[in-house]
N, CA, C and O atoms as a DFTB+ gen file, in Angstrom:
536 C
 N C O
     1  1       0.513      -1.494       0.303
     2  2      -0.160       0.283      -0.328
     3  2       0.957       1.445      -0.493
     4  3       2.138       1.169      -0.286
     5  1       0.553       2.769      -0.876
     6  2       1.225       3.545      -0.771
     7  2       1.104       4.201       0.554
     8  3      -0.019       4.197       1.058
     9  1       2.011       4.727       1.156
    10  2       1.864       6.187       2.081
    11  2       0.785       6.656       2.222
    12  3       0.265       6.488       3.325
    13  1      -0.022       7.469       1.107
    14  2      -0.841       8.319       0.851
    15  2      -2.384       7.736       0.998
    16  3      -3.412       8.344       1.295
    17  1      -2.218       6.636       0.751
    18  2      -2.928       5.523       0.728
    19  2      -3.512       5.274       2.035
    20  3      -4.721       5.303       2.266
    21  1      -2.511       5.004       2.956
    22  2      -2.611       5.055       4.606
    23  2      -2.988       5.564       5.402
    24  3      -3.517       5.152       6.434
    25  1      -2.643       7.170       4.834
    26  2      -2.794       8.671       5.222
    27  2      -4.380       8.700       5.321
    28  3      -5.015       9.133       6.283
    29  1      -4.920       8.144       4.115
    30  2      -6.052       7.955       4.579
    31  2      -6.895       7.504       5.306
    32  3      -7.714       8.063       6.036
    33  1      -6.694       6.489       5.105
    34  2      -7.550       5.290       6.589
    35  2      -7.178       5.611       7.183
    36  3      -8.183       5.689       7.889
    37  1      -6.443       6.007       7.769
    38  2      -6.301       6.898       9.589
    39  2      -7.269       7.794      10.081
    40  3      -7.550       7.793      11.279
    41  1      -7.955       8.765       9.068
    42  2      -9.079       9.594       9.767
    43  2     -10.303       9.107       9.729
    44  3     -11.160       9.381      10.570
    45  1     -10.487       8.283       8.663
    46  2     -11.289       7.082       8.491
    47  2     -11.537       6.193       9.455
    48  3     -12.720       6.078       9.773
    49  1     -10.770       5.548       9.995
    50  2     -10.773       4.975      11.220
    51  2     -10.928       5.458      12.126
    52  3     -11.760       5.071      12.947
    53  1      -9.712       7.093      12.379
    54  2     -11.063       7.469      13.568
    55  2     -12.096       7.844      13.791
    56  3     -12.706       8.043      14.842
    57  1     -12.436       8.006      12.317
    58  2     -14.564       8.408      12.574
    59  2     -14.594       7.056      12.978
    60  3     -14.568       6.782      14.178
    61  1     -14.650       6.109      12.039
    62  2     -14.847       5.228      12.045
    63  2     -15.231       4.975      13.854
    64  3     -16.309       5.491      14.149
    65  1     -14.499       4.265      15.056
    66  2     -13.900       4.138      16.375
    67  2     -14.653       5.947      17.181
    68  3     -15.097       5.920      18.329
    69  1     -14.656       7.507      16.230
    70  2     -15.732       7.703      17.462
    71  2     -16.982       7.282      17.269
    72  3     -17.389       6.419      18.047
    73  1     -17.735       7.688      16.386
    74  2     -18.506       7.015      15.682
    75  2     -19.628       5.559      16.698
    76  3     -20.802       5.246      16.893
    77  1     -18.376       5.170      17.007
    78  2     -18.851       3.635      17.708
    79  2     -18.957       4.088      19.277
    80  3     -19.690       3.635      20.156
    81  1     -18.128       4.973      19.328
    82  2     -17.752       5.338      21.393
    83  2     -19.146       5.970      21.234
    84  3     -20.040       5.614      22.001
    85  1     -19.420       7.046      20.114
    86  2     -20.639       8.113      20.427
    87  2     -22.090       7.350      20.510
    88  3     -23.177       7.800      20.873
    89  1     -21.835       6.414      20.182
    90  2     -23.271       4.965      19.739
    91  2     -22.746       4.853      21.063
    92  3     -23.040       5.729      21.876
    93  1     -22.241       4.199      21.290
    94  2     -22.126       3.698      22.875
    95  2     -22.432       4.514      24.371
    96  3     -22.783       3.906      25.382
    97  1     -22.260       5.784      24.321
    98  2     -22.896       6.583      24.524
    99  2     -24.122       6.920      24.949
   100  3     -24.432       7.256      26.092
   101  1     -25.035       6.793      23.704
   102  2     -26.328       7.742      23.447
   103  2     -27.066       6.157      23.913
   104  3     -28.294       6.151      24.002
   105  1     -26.446       5.091      24.147
   106  2     -27.404       3.873      24.928
   107  2     -28.075       4.437      26.803
   108  3     -27.382       4.527      27.816
   109  1     -29.459       4.692      26.679
   110  2     -29.667       5.087      28.416
   111  2     -29.394       4.157      29.530
   112  3     -30.386       3.430      29.567
   113  1     -28.884       3.933      30.107
   114  2     -29.237       3.379      31.473
   115  2     -30.587       2.820      31.852
   116  3     -31.528       3.581      32.077
   117  1     -30.682       1.759      31.913
   118  2     -31.867       1.151      32.959
   119  2     -31.756       0.831      33.992
   120  3     -31.133      -0.207      34.215
   121  1     -32.194       1.425      34.832
   122  2     -31.703       1.035      36.222
   123  2     -33.503      -0.264      37.093
   124  3     -34.379       0.085      37.885
   125  1     -33.383      -0.970      36.738
   126  2     -34.631      -1.757      37.910
   127  2     -34.530      -2.038      38.692
   128  3     -33.581      -2.801      38.873
   129  1     -35.430      -1.672      39.890
   130  2     -35.497      -2.018      41.261
   131  2     -36.460      -3.143      41.769
   132  3     -37.687      -3.054      41.779
   133  1     -35.875      -3.988      42.102
   134  2     -37.183      -4.896      42.695
   135  2     -37.015      -5.051      44.441
   136  3     -36.096      -4.885      45.242
   137  1     -38.964      -5.613      44.539
   138  2     -38.393      -6.103      45.929
   139  2     -39.623      -7.555      45.963
   140  3     -40.604      -7.990      45.360
   141  1     -38.772      -7.834      47.061
   142  2     -39.251      -9.137      47.459
   143  2     -40.979      -9.249      47.328
   144  3     -41.253      -8.408      48.184
   145  1     -41.744      -9.525      47.039
   146  2     -43.266     -10.295      47.195
   147  2     -43.631     -10.257      49.234
   148  3     -43.277     -11.200      49.942
   149  1     -44.248      -9.197      49.722
   150  2     -44.454      -9.570      51.138
   151  2     -44.061      -8.428      51.310
   152  3     -45.042      -7.688      51.236
   153  1     -42.774      -7.629      51.583
   154  2     -41.678      -6.668      51.164
   155  2     -41.959      -5.661      51.496
   156  3     -41.183      -5.129      52.291
   157  1     -43.368      -4.780      51.008
   158  2     -43.757      -3.738      51.228
   159  2     -44.627      -3.776      52.783
   160  3     -44.926      -4.834      53.338
   161  1     -45.055      -1.962      53.513
   162  2     -44.928      -1.156      54.242
   163  2     -46.925      -2.849      54.808
   164  3     -47.286      -3.650      53.946
   165  1     -47.282      -2.825      55.544
   166  2     -48.640      -3.300      56.091
   167  2     -49.401      -2.898      56.630
   168  3     -50.505      -3.358      56.921
   169  1     -48.670      -1.443      56.980
   170  2     -49.540      -0.575      58.089
   171  2     -50.959       0.086      56.856
   172  3     -50.903       0.423      55.673
   173  1     -51.894       0.044      57.671
   174  2     -53.111       0.966      57.287
   175  2     -53.225       2.823      57.229
   176  3     -52.426       3.534      57.839
   177  1     -53.728       3.064      56.854
   178  2     -53.947       4.635      56.355
   179  2     -54.375       5.095      58.149
   180  3     -55.015       4.234      58.752
   181  1     -54.198       5.746      58.539
   182  2     -54.382       6.943      60.223
   183  2     -55.363       7.683      59.432
   184  3     -55.290       8.352      58.401
   185  1     -56.312       7.353      60.240
   186  2     -58.026       7.908      60.037
   187  2     -57.814       9.235      60.858
   188  3     -57.046       9.452      61.796
   189  1     -58.779      10.112      60.188
   190  2     -59.554      11.559      61.568
   191  2     -60.651      10.684      62.449
   192  3     -60.762      10.751      63.673
   193  1     -61.370       9.921      61.642
   194  2     -62.556       9.750      62.397
   195  2     -62.566       9.316      63.330
   196  3     -61.379       9.088      63.562
   197  1     -63.166       8.978      64.185
   198  2     -63.702       8.190      65.484
   199  2     -64.512       7.865      65.525
   200  3     -64.536       6.765      66.076
   201  1     -65.508       8.246      65.182
   202  2     -67.362       7.657      66.013
   203  2     -68.182       7.607      64.638
   204  3     -67.555       7.977      63.646
   205  1     -69.058       7.334      64.520
   206  2     -70.238       7.510      64.072
   207  2     -71.193       7.050      64.200
   208  3     -71.228       5.999      64.840
   209  1     -72.472       7.631      63.637
   210  2     -74.299       6.959      64.049
   211  2     -74.629       6.483      62.745
   212  3     -74.140       6.616      61.624
   213  1     -75.360       6.039      63.112
   214  2     -76.418       5.366      61.757
   215  2     -77.730       5.308      61.823
   216  3     -78.469       4.354      62.064
   217  1     -77.995       6.598      61.548
   218  2     -79.459       6.255      60.833
   219  2     -80.213       4.964      60.281
   220  3     -79.538       4.299      59.495
   221  1     -81.372       4.540      60.528
   222  2     -81.545       3.580      59.334
   223  2     -83.055       3.300      58.401
   224  3     -84.027       2.947      59.067
   225  1     -83.230       3.455      56.920
   226  2     -83.670       3.625      56.248
   227  2     -85.688       2.518      56.425
   228  3     -86.210       1.772      55.596
   229  1     -86.010       2.787      57.300
   230  2     -87.311       1.271      57.386
   231  2     -88.886       1.767      56.875
   232  3     -89.593       2.693      57.271
   233  1     -89.099       0.742      55.833
   234  2     -89.810       1.137      54.936
   235  2     -91.106      -0.188      54.917
   236  3     -91.250      -0.907      53.929
   237  1     -92.184      -0.363      56.502
   238  2     -92.760      -0.560      56.666
   239  2     -91.853      -1.680      58.409
   240  3     -91.450      -1.219      59.476
   241  1     -91.872      -2.908      57.991
   242  2     -91.028      -3.525      59.076
   243  2     -89.742      -4.054      58.335
   244  3     -89.543      -5.267      58.394
   245  1     -88.950      -3.354      57.722
   246  2     -88.054      -3.707      56.288
   247  2     -86.957      -2.544      56.608
   248  3     -87.312      -1.394      56.350
   249  1     -85.599      -2.755      57.170
   250  2     -84.749      -1.741      56.738
   251  2     -83.643      -1.750      55.146
   252  3     -82.811      -2.617      54.877
   253  1     -83.892      -0.842      54.527
   254  2     -84.054      -0.529      52.948
   255  2     -82.595       0.371      52.545
   256  3     -82.296       0.839      51.446
   257  1     -81.882       0.424      53.728
   258  2     -80.439       1.245      53.846
   259  2     -80.042       2.397      55.171
   260  3     -80.377       2.101      56.318
   261  1     -79.650       3.100      55.017
   262  2     -78.767       3.996      56.015
   263  2     -77.906       5.203      55.585
   264  3     -77.144       5.465      54.654
   265  1     -78.454       5.920      56.876
   266  2     -76.932       7.248      56.393
   267  2     -76.521       7.437      57.665
   268  3     -77.306       7.685      58.580
   269  1     -74.671       7.282      57.871
   270  2     -73.986       7.111      58.282
   271  2     -73.393       8.422      58.661
   272  3     -72.352       8.776      58.106
   273  1     -73.989       9.208      59.598
   274  2     -73.120      10.233      59.949
   275  2     -71.968      10.101      61.237
   276  3     -71.986       9.677      62.392
   277  1     -70.681      10.905      60.056
   278  2     -69.209      10.380      61.330
   279  2     -69.468      12.062      61.933
   280  3     -70.178      13.058      61.799
   281  1     -68.055      11.371      62.835
   282  2     -68.047      12.593      63.647
   283  2     -66.946      14.248      62.805
   284  3     -66.838      15.465      62.962
   285  1     -66.547      13.452      62.184
   286  2     -65.343      14.092      61.251
   287  2     -65.390      13.289      59.855
   288  3     -66.063      12.282      59.636
   289  1     -64.215      14.192      58.631
   290  2     -64.022      12.937      57.886
   291  2     -63.060      12.519      57.945
   292  3     -62.141      12.938      58.649
   293  1     -63.045      11.814      57.394
   294  2     -61.461      10.558      57.711
   295  2     -59.972      11.406      56.870
   296  3     -58.882      10.897      56.608
   297  1     -60.268      12.290      56.707
   298  2     -58.834      13.078      56.161
   299  2     -57.880      12.317      54.740
   300  3     -56.793      12.706      54.312
   301  1     -58.514      11.426      54.359
   302  2     -57.721      10.714      53.596
   303  2     -58.591       9.818      52.877
   304  3     -59.319       9.031      53.482
   305  1     -58.553       9.898      51.508
   306  2     -59.174       9.342      50.300
   307  2     -59.354       7.683      50.743
   308  3     -58.487       7.369      51.558
   309  1     -60.129       6.742      50.447
   310  2     -60.143       5.660      50.313
   311  2     -62.087       5.100      49.870
   312  3     -62.844       5.650      49.070
   313  1     -62.395       3.703      50.868
   314  2     -63.187       2.741      50.105
   315  2     -63.566       3.343      52.778
   316  3     -63.170       4.021      53.726
   317  1     -64.836       2.020      52.174
   318  2     -66.105       1.985      53.375
   319  2     -66.619       1.023      52.791
   320  3     -67.115       0.862      51.676
   321  1     -66.248      -0.332      54.680
   322  2     -67.159      -1.087      54.552
   323  2     -67.773      -0.922      55.629
   324  3     -67.305      -0.120      56.437
   325  1     -69.014      -1.652      55.942
   326  2     -70.274      -1.620      56.380
   327  2     -70.796      -2.784      56.897
   328  3     -71.799      -3.258      56.363
   329  1     -70.287      -3.330      57.847
   330  2     -70.920      -4.881      57.963
   331  2     -71.903      -5.095      59.823
   332  3     -71.626      -5.025      61.020
   333  1     -73.334      -5.428      58.755
   334  2     -74.330      -6.098      59.630
   335  2     -74.274      -7.484      60.426
   336  3     -73.996      -8.550      59.876
   337  1     -74.521      -7.367      61.560
   338  2     -74.288      -9.449      61.097
   339  2     -75.870      -9.365      61.946
   340  3     -76.122      -8.358      62.607
   341  1     -76.540     -10.129      61.884
   342  2     -77.597     -10.685      62.222
   343  2     -77.571     -11.444      63.216
   344  3     -76.513     -11.981      63.545
   345  1     -78.989     -11.693      64.056
   346  2     -79.301     -12.866      65.006
   347  2     -78.791     -14.242      64.218
   348  3     -77.986     -14.902      64.874
   349  1     -79.017     -14.585      63.371
   350  2     -78.938     -15.809      62.606
   351  2     -77.233     -16.081      61.924
   352  3     -76.869     -16.906      61.087
   353  1     -76.521     -15.145      62.588
   354  2     -74.867     -15.240      61.585
   355  2     -74.537     -15.028      60.388
   356  3     -73.431     -15.073      59.851
   357  1     -75.702     -14.756      59.924
   358  2     -75.341     -14.227      58.644
   359  2     -74.971     -12.626      58.603
   360  3     -75.544     -11.797      59.310
   361  1     -73.962     -12.329      57.701
   362  2     -73.413     -11.016      57.863
   363  2     -73.752     -10.581      56.595
   364  3     -73.453     -11.232      55.594
   365  1     -74.738      -8.857      56.532
   366  2     -74.664      -7.982      54.868
   367  2     -73.348      -7.181      55.204
   368  3     -72.974      -6.581      56.212
   369  1     -72.787      -7.408      53.949
   370  2     -71.726      -5.808      53.999
   371  2     -72.515      -5.672      52.683
   372  3     -73.245      -6.345      51.955
   373  1     -71.932      -4.335      52.779
   374  2     -71.924      -2.906      51.685
   375  2     -70.170      -1.668      52.013
   376  3     -69.513      -1.143      52.912
   377  1     -70.228      -1.805      50.784
   378  2     -69.415      -0.985      50.271
   379  2     -69.214       0.084      49.134
   380  3     -69.869       0.141      48.092
   381  1     -68.183       0.928      49.522
   382  2     -67.883       2.141      49.050
   383  2     -66.363       3.078      49.080
   384  3     -65.253       2.910      49.584
   385  1     -67.213       4.441      47.994
   386  2     -66.075       4.987      48.506
   387  2     -65.978       6.220      49.374
   388  3     -66.976       6.903      49.146
   389  1     -65.351       6.684      50.098
   390  2     -65.142       7.862      50.735
   391  2     -63.898       8.768      50.359
   392  3     -62.762       8.307      50.247
   393  1     -64.403      10.847      50.072
   394  2     -63.091      11.744      50.319
   395  2     -62.581      12.122      51.656
   396  3     -62.973      12.173      52.822
   397  1     -61.769      12.307      51.113
   398  2     -60.919      13.176      52.815
   399  2     -61.882      13.300      53.984
   400  3     -61.850      12.936      55.159
   401  1     -62.955      14.103      53.041
   402  2     -63.295      16.089      53.470
   403  2     -65.551      15.153      53.858
   404  3     -66.400      15.700      54.560
   405  1     -65.708      13.989      53.206
   406  2     -67.293      13.475      53.448
   407  2     -67.251      13.271      54.402
   408  3     -66.119      13.133      54.866
   409  1     -68.783      13.066      55.603
   410  2     -68.943      13.806      57.222
   411  2     -70.375      12.785      56.539
   412  3     -71.468      12.982      57.068
   413  1     -70.312      12.047      55.728
   414  2     -71.934      11.520      55.406
   415  2     -71.462      10.678      54.612
   416  3     -70.634      10.905      53.730
   417  1     -72.313       8.935      55.065
   418  2     -72.181       8.310      53.598
   419  2     -73.750       7.674      53.881
   420  3     -74.320       7.512      54.959
   421  1     -74.114       7.444      52.809
   422  2     -75.975       7.022      52.256
   423  2     -75.717       5.233      51.356
   424  3     -75.184       4.622      50.430
   425  1     -76.588       5.164      52.547
   426  2     -76.452       3.556      51.557
   427  2     -77.721       3.114      51.539
   428  3     -78.381       2.509      52.384
   429  1     -78.124       3.743      49.780
   430  2     -79.122       3.119      49.585
   431  2     -79.687       2.333      48.572
   432  3     -80.595       2.598      47.785
   433  1     -78.560       0.661      48.809
   434  2     -78.912      -0.639      48.359
   435  2     -78.200      -0.903      48.825
   436  3     -77.246      -0.315      49.335
   437  1     -78.831      -2.913      48.688
   438  2     -77.823      -3.704      49.489
   439  2     -77.982      -4.141      50.562
   440  3     -77.370      -5.106      51.018
   441  1     -78.865      -3.470      51.155
   442  2     -79.611      -3.694      52.775
   443  2     -81.057      -4.071      52.752
   444  3     -81.850      -3.184      52.437
   445  1     -81.466      -5.136      53.010
   446  2     -82.438      -4.880      52.887
   447  2     -83.300      -6.930      53.855
   448  3     -83.533      -8.058      53.419
   449  1     -83.472      -5.955      55.737
   450  2     -83.683      -7.194      56.502
   451  2     -85.276      -6.390      56.712
   452  3     -85.765      -5.260      56.709
   453  1     -85.766      -8.179      56.933
   454  2     -87.335      -7.685      57.258
   455  2     -86.907      -7.947      58.724
   456  3     -86.062      -8.780      59.053
   457  1     -87.644      -7.075      59.629
   458  2     -87.222      -6.917      60.945
   459  2     -88.632      -7.777      61.338
   460  3     -89.188      -7.086      62.192
   461  1     -89.467      -9.017      61.076
   462  2     -90.526      -9.422      61.603
   463  2     -89.472     -10.707      61.416
   464  3     -90.307     -11.593      61.233
   465  1     -88.585     -11.166      61.365
   466  2     -87.669     -12.560      60.922
   467  2     -85.979     -12.411      61.414
   468  3     -85.447     -13.469      61.751
   469  1     -85.383     -11.523      61.450
   470  2     -84.767     -11.371      61.938
   471  2     -84.200      -9.650      62.825
   472  3     -84.514      -8.489      62.561
   473  1     -83.285     -10.227      63.897
   474  2     -82.519      -8.538      64.469
   475  2     -80.734      -8.055      64.355
   476  3     -79.638      -8.490      64.001
   477  1     -80.970      -7.631      64.558
   478  2     -79.607      -6.584      63.666
   479  2     -78.796      -7.094      65.222
   480  3     -79.152      -6.700      66.332
   481  1     -77.597      -8.094      64.939
   482  2     -76.979      -8.457      66.514
   483  2     -75.597      -7.149      66.398
   484  3     -75.375      -6.893      67.581
   485  1     -75.045      -6.644      65.900
   486  2     -73.978      -5.767      65.743
   487  2     -73.947      -5.540      63.914
   488  3     -74.469      -6.187      63.007
   489  1     -72.920      -4.092      63.929
   490  2     -72.496      -3.787      63.092
   491  2     -71.301      -2.638      63.574
   492  3     -71.000      -1.979      64.569
   493  1     -70.760      -2.904      61.924
   494  2     -69.372      -2.864      62.570
   495  2     -68.703      -1.327      61.045
   496  3     -68.968      -1.579      59.870
   497  1     -68.207      -0.461      61.266
   498  2     -68.213       0.325      60.252
   499  2     -67.140       0.206      59.833
   500  3     -66.945       0.225      61.048
   501  1     -65.377       0.005      58.943
   502  2     -64.672       0.197      58.806
   503  2     -64.483       0.993      57.633
   504  3     -65.157       0.855      56.611
   505  1     -63.435       1.942      57.805
   506  2     -62.687       3.115      56.683
   507  2     -61.633       3.241      56.380
   508  3     -60.943       3.826      57.215
   509  1     -61.054       2.873      55.315
   510  2     -59.913       3.189      54.856
   511  2     -58.469       1.821      55.815
   512  3     -57.246       1.904      55.929
   513  1     -59.475       0.762      56.277
   514  2     -58.766      -0.326      56.228
   515  2     -58.327      -0.501      58.767
   516  3     -57.654      -1.255      59.469
   517  1     -59.618       1.203      59.126
   518  2     -59.607       1.114      60.536
   519  2     -61.247       0.992      60.680
   520  3     -62.263       1.174      60.010
   521  1     -60.865       0.593      61.905
   522  2     -62.596      -0.115      62.311
   523  2     -62.796       1.548      62.791
   524  3     -61.798       2.135      63.210
   525  1     -64.373       2.418      62.699
   526  2     -64.805       3.509      63.658
   527  2     -66.228       3.246      64.598
   528  3     -67.333       2.788      64.308
   529  1     -65.683       3.724      65.752
   530  2     -66.990       3.728      66.434
   531  2     -68.139       3.629      66.352
   532  3     -68.603       4.769      66.375
   533  1     -69.068       2.753      66.247
   534  2     -70.363       2.741      65.720
   535  2     -71.110       2.572      67.117
   536  3     -72.339       2.510      67.157
C-alpha cells in the first residue's frame, strides 16, 4: 500500500471509532429495583374519624338503607365497608368510596332486612382499613 493511501485510512478509522464510541454513549442506562413479594409496609392509613352514628331507612318492617354520619371526615380518600351481623350470624356487607372530607355515607342499596324475621346483632364500620366506633 502506498503511503498516501495509509494517510487516508487513518482519519477514516478514527472517524469510525469515534462514531462507535458516540453510539455506545447514546444508549440509556435503565435501572430496575425489585422488591420481594410481601416486602412492603402492611400498615393501614391513619384516619381522623373516631365515631359514627347510623340512622336506618325503614319501610314498613324492613330496613332498606342507612345514612351514616361521621364525627369528622377521615382525612384520606379511601373505601368504607359496613358489616351488619344478624341474629342468625349471617353478615350483610356493603361498601363504597369515601373522600377525605366526607362526613356522610348514604347506603341506598344492598340492605334488605326484614325485622319480623331477624334482628341486628352488631354493626361494624371500617374506613380505609380502620374500624370506627358505631
